[in-house]
C-alpha positions in Angstrom: 0.0 0.0 0.0 1.1 3.6 -0.4 2.8 5.2 2.5 0.7 7.7 4.5 3.5 9.5 6.3 3.5 13.3 6.0 6.6 14.8 4.3 7.9 17.9 5.9 9.3 19.0 2.5 6.4 18.2 0.3 3.7 19.4 2.6 1.5 16.4 1.6 -1.1 15.1 3.9 -0.6 12.3 6.4 -3.0 10.4 8.7 -5.8 12.6 10.1 -5.2 15.3 7.5 -7.1 13.8 4.5 -9.9 16.3 4.7 -7.8 19.4 3.6 -5.8 20.2 0.5 -2.1 19.6 1.0 -1.0 23.0 -0.5 -3.5 25.3 1.1 -0.8 27.0 3.0 1.9 26.7 0.3 4.6 25.9 2.8 7.3 25.7 0.1 6.2 28.4 -2.3 9.4 30.4 -1.8 11.8 27.4 -1.9 14.1 27.1 -4.8 14.9 23.7 -6.3 13.4 20.3 -5.9 13.7 18.1 -2.8 15.8 15.0 -2.8 14.1 11.7 -2.7 16.6 10.5 -0.1 16.6 11.0 3.7 14.5 9.9 6.7 12.0 12.7 6.3 11.3 12.0 2.6 8.5 9.5 3.0 5.9 10.6 0.5 2.3 10.9 1.7 -0.9 9.6 0.3 -3.0 12.0 -1.8 -5.2 14.1 0.4 -7.9 14.6 -2.2 -8.7 13.1 -5.6 -9.7 15.0 -8.6 -11.9 14.0 -11.6 -9.2 12.2 -13.5 -7.9 10.1 -10.7 -10.9 9.7 -8.3 -11.8 6.2 -7.4 -8.9 4.4 -9.1 -7.1 3.0 -6.1 -3.3 3.0 -5.9 -3.0 4.2 -9.6 -5.2 7.2 -8.9 -3.4 8.0 -5.7 0.0 8.0 -7.4 -1.2 10.2 -10.3 -2.6 12.6 -7.7 0.5 12.6 -5.6 3.1 13.0 -8.4 0.9 15.5 -10.2 0.7 17.7 -7.1 4.3 17.5 -6.5 5.2 18.5 -10.2 2.6 21.3 -10.2 3.7 22.7 -6.8 7.3 22.8 -8.0 8.6 20.1 -5.6 9.6 18.2 -8.7 11.0 20.8 -11.0 11.4 20.9 -14.7 13.7 18.4 -16.3 13.8 16.4 -13.0 14.3 12.7 -13.8 11.7 10.3 -12.5 13.0 6.8 -12.1 10.2 4.3 -12.0 12.0 1.8 -9.8 12.7 4.5 -7.2 9.1 5.8 -7.3 7.8 2.2 -6.9 10.0 1.7 -3.8 9.1 5.0 -2.2 5.3 4.6 -2.8 5.3 0.9 -2.3 3.5 0.2 -5.5 4.1 -2.2 -8.4 5.9 -1.4 -11.7 2.6 -1.6 -13.4 1.1 1.1 -11.2 4.1 3.4 -11.7 4.1 2.8 -15.5 0.3 3.5 -15.9 0.5 6.6 -13.6 3.4 8.0 -15.6 1.4 7.5 -18.8 -1.5 9.5 -17.4 0.9 12.3 -16.4 2.5 12.2 -19.9 -0.9 12.6 -21.5 -1.4 15.7 -19.4 1.9 17.1 -20.6 3.5 17.0 -17.2 6.3 14.4 -18.0 7.9 13.1 -21.1 9.4 9.6 -21.7 12.1 9.1 -24.3 14.4 6.2 -25.1 17.8 6.5 -23.6 16.7 9.6 -21.7 14.1 8.3 -19.4 11.1 10.1 -17.9 11.5 13.7 -17.0 9.3 16.5 -15.7 8.3 18.9 -18.5 8.3 22.7 -18.2 5.1 24.6 -17.5 4.8 25.7 -21.1 4.2 22.0 -22.1 1.5 21.3 -19.6 -2.2 20.9 -20.6 -3.4 23.8 -18.5 -7.0 23.1 -19.4 -6.9 19.6 -17.9 -9.3 19.5 -14.9 -6.7 17.8 -12.7 -4.0 20.3 -13.4 -6.5 23.2 -12.9 -7.3 21.8 -9.4 -3.7 21.1 -8.5 -2.7 24.6 -9.5 -5.7 26.1 -7.7 -4.4 24.6 -4.4 -0.7 24.9 -5.0 1.7 27.9 -4.7 0.2 29.3 -8.0 -3.3 29.3 -6.6 -3.9 33.1 -6.8 -2.9 33.2 -10.5 -4.8 30.0 -11.3 -8.0 31.3 -9.8 -7.8 34.7 -11.5 -7.1 33.0 -14.8 -10.1 30.7 -14.3 -12.3 33.6 -13.5 -11.2 35.5 -16.6 -11.7 32.4 -18.7 -15.2 31.9 -17.4 -16.2 35.5 -18.0 -15.1 35.0 -21.6 -16.9 31.6 -22.1 -20.1 31.7 -20.2 -21.8 34.9 -21.3 -21.3 33.8 -24.9 -22.6 30.4 -24.1 -25.7 31.9 -22.4 -26.4 34.1 -25.5 -26.1 31.1 -27.9 -28.2 28.8 -25.7 -31.1 31.2 -25.9 -31.6 30.4 -29.5 -32.2 26.7 -29.1 -35.4 26.6 -27.1 -35.3 22.9 -26.2 -38.1 22.1 -23.7 -36.2 19.3 -22.1 -33.2 21.6 -21.5 -35.5 24.3 -20.1 -37.0 21.8 -17.7 -33.6 20.6 -16.5 -32.3 24.1 -16.0 -35.4 25.0 -14.1 -35.0 21.8 -12.0 -31.6 22.8 -11.1 -32.7 26.3 -10.0 -35.5 24.7 -7.9 -32.9 22.4 -6.2 -30.6 25.3 -5.6 -33.4 27.3 -4.0 -34.4 24.3 -1.7 -30.7 23.8 -0.8 -30.4 27.5 0.0 -33.3 27.4 2.3 -31.9 24.3 4.1 -28.4 25.7 4.3 -27.1 22.8 2.2 -24.1 24.3 0.4 -23.0 20.9 -1.1 -26.3 20.2 -2.8 -26.4 23.9 -4.0 -22.9 23.6 -5.5 -23.7 20.4 -7.3 -26.9 21.8 -8.8 -25.0 25.0 -9.8 -22.2 22.9 -11.5 -24.8 20.9 -13.5 -26.6 24.1 -14.4 -23.5 25.8 -15.9 -22.2 22.6 -17.6 -25.6 21.9 -19.2 -25.9 25.6 -20.4 -22.5 25.3 -22.2 -23.4 21.9 -23.8 -26.6 23.3 -25.3 -25.0 26.4 -26.8 -24.7 24.6 -30.1 -21.0 25.2 -30.3 -18.9 22.1 -30.0 -15.7 24.0 -29.2 -17.4 25.7 -26.3 -18.8 22.3 -25.3 -15.3 21.0 -25.2 -14.5 23.6 -22.6 -17.3 22.6 -20.2 -15.0 20.7 -18.1 -13.0 23.8 -17.3 -16.1 25.5 -15.9 -16.8 22.5 -13.8 -13.3 22.5 -12.5 -13.5 26.3 -11.8 -16.8 25.7 -9.8 -15.1 22.9 -7.9 -12.2 25.0 -6.6 -12.9 27.6 -4.0 -11.2 30.5 -2.3 -10.9 32.8 -5.3 -12.8 36.0 -6.0 -16.3 35.5 -4.7 -19.0 35.5 -7.5 -22.6 34.7 -7.6 -21.7 31.1 -8.2 -19.2 30.7 -5.4 -21.6 30.4 -2.5 -25.3 30.1 -1.9 -27.1 33.4 -2.0 -30.5 34.9 -2.7 -29.0 37.2 -5.4 -27.2 34.3 -7.1 -30.3 32.3 -7.1 -32.3 35.3 -8.6 -29.7 35.6 -11.4 -29.9 31.9 -12.2 -33.7 32.1 -12.3 -33.6 35.2 -14.5 -31.2 33.4 -16.9 -33.7 30.5 -17.3 -36.5 33.0 -18.0 -34.3 34.7 -20.7 -33.6 31.3 -22.3 -37.3 30.4 -22.4 -38.0 33.8 -24.0 -35.1 33.4 -26.6 -33.7 36.5 -25.2 -30.0 36.2 -26.0 -28.9 39.6 -24.8 -30.9 39.2 -21.6 -29.3 35.7 -21.0 -25.9 37.1 -21.6 -26.4 40.0 -19.2 -27.8 37.6 -16.5 -24.7 35.5 -16.8 -22.4 38.5 -16.5 -24.3 39.4 -13.3 -23.6 35.9 -12.0 -19.9 36.4 -12.7 -19.8 39.7 -11.0 -17.4 40.0 -8.1 -19.1 40.7 -4.8 -19.7 42.7 -2.7 -18.2 45.4 -5.0 -20.7 44.8 -7.8 -19.1 47.4 -10.1 -15.9 45.3 -10.4 -16.4 42.3 -12.6 -14.2 39.4 -13.5 -11.7 39.8 -15.0 -10.4 42.3 -12.6 -7.6 44.7 -13.8 -4.2 43.2 -13.4 -1.5 44.9 -11.5 1.7 45.4 -13.5 
C-alpha cells in the first residue's frame, strides 16, 4: 500500500489530514529547487484529495494525484528525472502502477518519456493547463492566486457567450432541466445545504454550455466544472449560496425560455460579477 506519512518538504497530507488540501498553506512556495528523494523525512504521503481524472482508481489514482501535485507545486522541478523503480519503492507500488501513472501524467503534458533519456518533468509551457486535474492542482498549490484569477477570466469569456447562444435553441427538455436545477438550488439555500447547492450549480453551468450549439465551447465545459469545484478565489454569484445568485440563475432561465440572448448574456455577467463590489467584474484589472 502507499505510505501515508507526511513529508515535511512536500507538505502532503498524512494520517488525520485527509480532509484538507495539501497545499492550502503553500509551505514551500518560496523554496528554490526540488527536494531530494533520499533521507529519513522524505517519505511521501498519500494524496489528500482526488480529482476527476484520478478519483476512485485506487493506488493508480493516488499515485497520479501525488506525483501530479508535486510537479505542479514545483517540488519536482522541470527536467527532473523520474526513475520508475525509485518511485515504486518510495510509494510501495508495483511497476505496473508506476508505469500507468506516468502514462497519465505524460498525457497531461507533465512528463515526457524518451528512449535512452528516461522520464523527466516537462516545463510549464508544455502542460495541458486546461486539464481539470491540473486546474485543481494549480488552484491549491503555490500558484493558486494566479490560477483562480485565470479561471475567473476564462469563465467571464466563455459563459456569457454560451448563455447568448443557448437562448436560440429553445429545447423544452433543457429548459425543464435548468429549471429543476434552480429549484434544487433554492431548496438547498433554504436548508443551508451548500454541497447540494454547489452540485446543482455545477450541473446548471455545464448543461448551459453543452446546449449552446458550439462544439468547441462544449469541449470547454470541463474547465467551468473545475472552476466551480475549486474555491477561495474571488467570490462571484456562483461561489456560494445566496439569494442574489439564485435570482440571477432564475432570470437566466427565463431569458432562455423567451429566446432573449442579450438578456441571458447580461444575467450570466451578473452571476460572474465579483461581490460585494458589484461594479468590479471578472476579470479584474491586473497589476503590472
